C-alpha positions as semicolon CSV with decimal commas, in nm:
position;residue;x (nm);y (nm);z (nm)
1;M;8,809;11,224;12,665
2;S;9,000;10,902;12,730
3;L;9,365;10,845;12,647
4;S;9,368;10,495;12,792
5;R;9,521;10,197;12,622
6;A;9,282;10,001;12,401
7;L;9,290;9,623;12,392
8;P;9,267;9,493;12,034
9;G;9,031;9,207;11,962
10;A;9,147;8,853;11,904
11;P;9,350;8,799;11,585
12;D;9,175;8,639;11,288
13;P;9,233;8,265;11,341
14;T;9,170;8,184;10,974
15;L;9,484;8,355;10,842
16;D;9,730;8,084;10,740
17;L;10,070;8,190;10,609
18;G;10,232;7,851;10,660
19;G;10,503;7,798;10,400
20;R;10,529;8,171;10,328
21;T;10,836;8,386;10,391
22;A;10,776;8,739;10,513
23;L;11,017;9,028;10,560
24;V;10,938;9,306;10,808
25;T;11,158;9,614;10,837
26;G;11,192;9,807;11,161
27;A;11,100;9,484;11,336
28;A;11,277;9,537;11,668
29;G;11,003;9,753;11,819
30;G;10,670;9,925;11,782
31;I;10,459;9,844;11,476
32;G;10,729;9,629;11,317
33;R;10,758;9,407;11,623
34;A;10,382;9,363;11,636
35;C;10,373;9,278;11,263
36;A;10,653;9,024;11,292
37;L;10,479;8,847;11,581
38;R;10,142;8,856;11,405
39;L;10,275;8,704;11,083
40;A;10,470;8,440;11,276
41;A;10,150;8,359;11,465
42;A;9,992;8,292;11,125
43;G;10,270;8,046;11,044
44;A;10,504;8,261;10,837
45;K;10,879;8,240;10,840
46;V;10,960;8,603;10,922
47;R;11,283;8,778;10,836
48;A;11,293;9,046;11,104
49;V;11,511;9,332;10,981
50;D;11,644;9,610;11,202
51;R;11,969;9,767;11,319
52;D;11,877;9,716;11,688
53;D;12,049;9,393;11,787
54;A;11,904;9,380;12,141
55;G;11,554;9,453;12,016
56;L;11,577;9,175;11,759
57;A;11,695;8,930;12,023
58;A;11,399;9,020;12,244
59;L;11,165;8,976;11,947
60;A;11,302;8,630;11,871
61;E;11,252;8,532;12,234
62;A;10,893;8,660;12,229
63;A;10,824;8,458;11,913
64;A;10,932;8,127;12,066
65;G;10,647;7,878;12,049
66;L;10,456;8,048;11,768
67;P;10,352;7,840;11,465
68;G;10,596;8,031;11,245
69;T;10,949;8,151;11,307
70;V;11,131;8,482;11,346
71;E;11,481;8,513;11,204
72;P;11,660;8,828;11,328
73;R;11,864;9,005;11,059
74;L;12,080;9,305;11,141
75;L;12,056;9,555;10,858
76;D;12,096;9,929;10,819
77;L;11,852;10,030;10,544
78;T;12,082;10,306;10,424
79;D;12,280;10,016;10,272
80;L;12,047;9,997;9,976
81;D;12,219;9,710;9,797
82;A;12,198;9,497;10,112
83;A;11,831;9,588;10,153
84;E;11,748;9,473;9,802
85;H;11,940;9,151;9,852
86;A;11,762;9,082;10,183
87;A;11,421;9,088;10,011
88;A;11,501;8,817;9,758
89;G;11,275;8,514;9,791
90;T;11,010;8,677;10,007
91;D;10,637;8,619;9,960
92;V;10,523;8,898;10,193
93;L;10,702;9,231;10,230
94;V;10,613;9,477;10,506
95;N;10,789;9,811;10,462
96;N;10,761;9,959;10,810
97;A;11,091;10,116;10,919
98;G;11,081;10,488;10,982
99;L;11,239;10,779;11,165
100;Q;11,124;11,124;11,258
101;L;11,261;11,470;11,331
102;V;11,036;11,765;11,413
103;R;11,184;12,097;11,292
104;P;11,074;12,395;11,083
105;I;11,192;12,366;10,723
106;E;11,443;12,649;10,758
107;E;11,602;12,466;11,053
108;F;11,575;12,112;10,916
109;P;11,922;11,957;10,867
110;P;11,962;11,859;10,499
111;D;12,155;11,544;10,592
112;V;11,867;11,424;10,810
113;F;11,618;11,501;10,531
114;H;11,828;11,286;10,299
115;T;11,849;11,001;10,552
116;V;11,473;11,002;10,616
117;L;11,397;10,975;10,245
118;T;11,662;10,707;10,200
119;V;11,525;10,485;10,478
120;M;11,155;10,553;10,423
121;L;11,126;10,578;10,044
122;E;11,434;10,465;9,857
123;A;11,488;10,156;10,073
124;P;11,124;10,041;10,027
125;F;11,173;10,079;9,651
126;R;11,485;9,862;9,666
127;L;11,313;9,605;9,889
128;I;11,018;9,583;9,650
129;R;11,260;9,555;9,361
130;G;11,435;9,267;9,535
131;A;11,113;9,086;9,625
132;L;10,923;9,108;9,297
133;P;11,111;8,850;9,087
134;H;11,019;8,571;9,330
135;M;10,664;8,699;9,373
136;Y;10,614;8,725;8,997
137;G;10,767;8,383;8,943
138;Q;10,515;8,212;9,170
139;G;10,219;8,430;9,076
140;W;10,151;8,548;9,432
141;G;10,282;8,819;9,659
142;R;10,174;9,071;9,920
143;I;10,338;9,411;9,965
144;V;10,217;9,612;10,262
145;N;10,361;9,958;10,314
146;V;10,312;10,104;10,660
147;S;10,239;10,460;10,563
148;S;10,065;10,707;10,793
149;V;9,788;10,960;10,809
150;H;10,079;11,181;10,703
151;G;10,076;10,999;10,372
152;L;9,738;11,166;10,318
153;R;9,769;11,486;10,521
154;A;10,055;11,719;10,607
155;S;10,157;11,856;10,945
156;A;10,388;12,147;11,015
157;Y;10,750;12,078;11,111
158;K;10,759;11,729;10,951
159;S;10,878;11,802;10,599
160;A;11,093;11,493;10,555
161;Y;10,847;11,246;10,711
162;V;10,549;11,385;10,518
163;A;10,744;11,389;10,192
164;A;10,857;11,030;10,243
165;K;10,510;10,903;10,330
166;H;10,349;11,082;10,035
167;G;10,614;10,926;9,814
168;M;10,544;10,583;9,959
169;E;10,177;10,619;9,865
170;G;10,274;10,673;9,502
171;L;10,529;10,392;9,503
172;S;10,271;10,153;9,649
173;K;10,014;10,239;9,382
174;T;10,269;10,194;9,104
175;A;10,367;9,854;9,242
176;A;9,998;9,761;9,253
177;L;9,946;9,847;8,887
178;E;10,257;9,661;8,775
179;G;10,195;9,360;9,000
180;A;9,827;9,302;8,929
181;A;9,887;9,075;8,631
182;H;10,128;8,867;8,840
183;G;9,906;8,801;9,143
184;V;10,086;9,061;9,355
185;T;9,895;9,320;9,558
186;S;10,041;9,637;9,706
187;N;9,863;9,848;9,965
188;C;9,931;10,101;10,236
189;V;9,817;10,098;10,596
190;N;9,771;10,449;10,732
191;P;9,757;10,476;11,110
192;G;9,731;10,793;11,311
193;Y;9,958;10,828;11,611
194;V;10,059;10,484;11,740
195;R;10,176;10,403;12,091
196;T;10,541;10,353;11,995
197;P;10,883;10,487;12,102
198;L;10,891;10,690;11,777
199;V;10,585;10,886;11,892
200;E;10,708;10,917;12,250
201;R;11,035;11,068;12,128
202;Q;10,842;11,339;11,944
203;L;10,691;11,492;12,257
204;A;10,985;11,712;12,352
205;D;11,045;11,828;11,992
206;Q;10,677;11,906;11,944
207;A;10,665;12,100;12,271
208;K;10,958;12,314;12,159
209;A;10,821;12,366;11,807
210;H;10,476;12,470;11,931
211;G;10,593;12,656;12,241
212;I;10,385;12,455;12,489
213;P;10,469;12,228;12,784
214;E;10,547;11,866;12,693
215;E;10,251;11,732;12,892
216;R;10,010;11,921;12,664
217;V;10,148;11,785;12,336
218;L;9,943;11,465;12,325
219;T;9,604;11,631;12,357
220;E;9,671;11,966;12,192
221;V;9,892;11,857;11,902
222;L;9,903;11,484;11,832
223;L;9,535;11,407;11,893
224;Q;9,390;11,746;11,807
225;D;9,252;11,633;11,469
226;S;9,156;11,280;11,574
227;A;8,789;11,213;11,651
228;L;8,894;10,919;11,869
229;K;9,104;11,067;12,145
230;R;9,351;10,787;12,200
231;L;9,665;10,641;12,049
232;I;9,623;10,336;11,828
233;E;9,803;10,025;11,951
234;P;10,074;9,852;11,743
235;E;9,874;9,529;11,752
236;E;9,579;9,702;11,584
237;V;9,803;9,810;11,298
238;A;9,952;9,460;11,275
239;E;9,606;9,310;11,239
240;A;9,535;9,541;10,946
241;V;9,865;9,435;10,788
242;A;9,772;9,070;10,839
243;Y;9,429;9,127;10,682
244;L;9,592;9,260;10,365
245;C;9,796;8,939;10,343
246;G;9,491;8,714;10,371
247;P;9,241;8,580;10,118
248;R;8,966;8,822;10,223
249;A;9,172;9,111;10,085
250;S;9,270;8,949;9,755
251;F;9,083;9,217;9,555
252;M;9,235;9,506;9,748
253;T;9,531;9,665;9,575
254;G;9,659;10,013;9,510
255;T;9,470;10,155;9,803
256;S;9,521;10,284;10,156
257;L;9,363;10,123;10,461
258;V;9,315;10,422;10,691
259;L;9,330;10,376;11,070
260;D;9,335;10,740;11,171
261;G;9,058;10,765;11,431
262;G;8,860;10,999;11,205
263;W;9,144;11,244;11,136
264;T;9,078;11,261;10,759
265;A;8,701;11,290;10,811
266;H;8,744;11,662;10,881
């Protein structure tokens, strides 16, 4: 079994988002950073939304020289009115921001549960709401919701995250049905465990919850149900997001593009 880093293939050179404005949430790191860079590489003008000022600055520096641009925008997604306003005028919306806490339900702090659902479900609703008038007006739009294998399957000790991701699946399908007549598609991308700081921060919590040493968490918990015994890279997820924005996916809507290494094949 190999847990080595995989090198994604070359990005699709035919994707052209020149003249399009994209918004990516959680853009300062992990999947969001990879998505922002990928869409900028395709020529998009990317509004990179996060509350991590230093991470956004590093992203903008990394994007220098790409065909498109990255515009850092500080935003806390618990400010729902600001989130909706930020999405106005966007052609592509990537709802990616997320947070995680691993606790049994009886020990899960209610305020954290509320915050997780606010950031990962209510904010995407408000962002979609803010983006749709422009998308409908021009007869074209792409909504990509970065869900998870946990949008399709549950895991113990992740009540808030699983609830939010399951809700996102339903929101995405509803947006697909409403947007179809207006040239707007809405889909989810569902990765398994991705090599990101969010996953790395889970190791200690998972070790405590399962009563095992931290060094055993990756193989015995995170990758236990995955046929492919490795983490997926952020760039692999970003390429799937980019695909859903391109012409080859114009008939895909209301569905979930699963990148789970065979998890749901069980």
